[in-house]
C-alpha positions in Angstrom: 103.8 -45.6 -117.6 107.2 -44.9 -119.2 105.5 -42.6 -121.8 103.7 -40.6 -119.1 107.0 -40.3 -117.1 108.8 -39.0 -120.2 106.0 -36.6 -121.0 106.3 -35.2 -117.4 110.1 -34.8 -117.6 109.8 -33.1 -121.0 107.1 -30.7 -119.7 109.3 -29.8 -116.7 112.3 -29.3 -119.0 110.2 -26.9 -121.2 109.0 -24.9 -118.2 112.6 -24.4 -116.9 113.9 -23.6 -120.4 111.2 -21.0 -120.8 112.0 -19.4 -117.4 115.7 -19.2 -118.2 115.2 -17.3 -121.5 115.2 -14.0 -119.6 118.6 -14.3 -117.9 117.8 -11.5 -115.5 114.7 -13.0 -114.1 112.3 -10.7 -112.3 110.8 -10.1 -108.9 107.7 -8.3 -108.0 109.1 -4.8 -108.6 112.3 -5.1 -110.8 114.4 -7.5 -112.7 116.8 -9.5 -110.5 119.8 -7.8 -112.0 118.6 -4.4 -110.9 121.5 -2.7 -109.2 121.3 -2.0 -105.5 123.0 1.2 -104.5 122.6 3.5 -101.5 120.1 6.3 -101.7 120.3 9.0 -99.1 119.7 12.5 -100.5 118.7 15.7 -98.7 117.4 18.6 -100.9 116.8 22.1 -99.6 114.0 23.2 -102.0 114.7 26.8 -101.1 117.8 26.6 -103.3 117.4 27.8 -107.0 118.6 24.4 -108.3 115.4 22.8 -107.0 112.9 25.5 -108.0 110.9 23.0 -110.2 110.1 20.9 -107.1 108.3 23.9 -105.5 105.7 23.8 -108.3 103.0 21.1 -108.7 104.0 18.6 -111.4 107.6 20.0 -111.5 110.4 17.5 -111.8 114.2 17.3 -111.7 117.0 14.8 -112.2 119.2 14.2 -109.2 122.7 13.0 -110.0 124.7 13.3 -106.8 126.4 11.0 -104.4 124.2 8.4 -102.9 121.4 8.9 -105.4 121.6 5.3 -106.8 123.7 4.1 -109.7 122.2 6.4 -112.4 120.5 9.0 -110.4 116.8 9.8 -109.5 113.8 11.5 -111.1 111.9 13.4 -108.4 108.4 14.7 -109.3 106.2 16.9 -107.1 102.5 15.9 -107.0 99.8 17.9 -105.5 100.3 19.5 -102.1 103.3 18.0 -100.3 103.5 14.7 -102.1 106.4 13.5 -104.3 107.4 10.6 -106.4 111.0 9.5 -106.4 112.0 7.1 -109.2 115.3 5.3 -109.9 116.6 6.1 -113.3 117.5 2.4 -114.0 114.9 0.7 -116.2 113.0 -1.7 -113.9 112.2 -4.3 -116.6 115.6 -5.0 -118.3 119.1 -5.4 -117.1 121.2 -2.3 -117.0 122.8 -1.4 -120.4 124.1 1.6 -122.2 120.6 2.8 -123.2 118.6 1.9 -120.1 118.7 5.2 -118.2 115.2 6.5 -117.8 114.5 10.0 -119.2 111.6 12.4 -118.8 109.9 13.2 -122.1 107.5 16.2 -122.8 107.1 16.7 -119.0 104.4 14.0 -119.0 106.1 10.6 -119.3 109.2 8.6 -118.5 110.8 6.7 -121.3 113.4 4.0 -121.6 115.5 4.8 -124.7 116.5 1.1 -125.3 113.0 -0.2 -126.0 110.7 2.9 -125.7 108.9 1.5 -122.6 106.9 4.4 -121.1 105.4 5.3 -117.7 103.2 8.3 -116.6 105.5 10.8 -114.9 103.1 11.7 -112.1 102.0 8.2 -111.1 104.7 5.8 -112.4 102.0 3.7 -114.1 103.3 1.8 -117.1 101.8 2.6 -120.5 103.7 0.4 -122.9 106.2 -2.4 -123.2 106.3 -3.5 -119.6 103.9 -3.9 -116.6 106.6 -3.0 -114.1 106.6 0.5 -112.6 109.8 2.3 -112.1 111.5 1.6 -108.7 110.5 4.2 -106.2 112.1 5.3 -103.0 110.8 6.6 -99.7 111.0 10.2 -98.7 110.3 12.6 -95.9 109.3 16.2 -96.6 109.3 18.9 -93.9 107.2 21.8 -95.2 108.4 24.1 -92.4 112.0 23.9 -93.6 111.2 23.0 -97.2 113.7 20.1 -97.0 113.1 16.8 -98.9 115.0 13.7 -97.7 115.0 10.6 -99.9 116.3 7.3 -98.6 116.4 3.6 -99.1 
């Protein structure tokens, strides 16, 4: 009986030790140390700065007030659909080299560990199974204004 009790306590200790190895932990969509910042951006796609978003598969970085802690990557899909990604890596705690970057107009890369995602879908392709954090948007085709919010 004493040996069984010791084995159970030891097993519980191992489980908790293993869980605490990643100090950030994780939730369903990002690590728990992922920064929360306001996202409330309005883009008039008629302006030259946003020309890429008028083209299918076009993308831009958005680094303005209320666009998260490191900015956004916005990609136009087909028709009037968009993907809006946070530039913080979703799978590791923020660090000097964890700002996501677009590479070769087809993928998103984390410079710290070379984790990659497909630009148009956000599907992970290496290192992590977590997709980049995405934000909601509202697009009005009559005014060509894209509003991003969280």
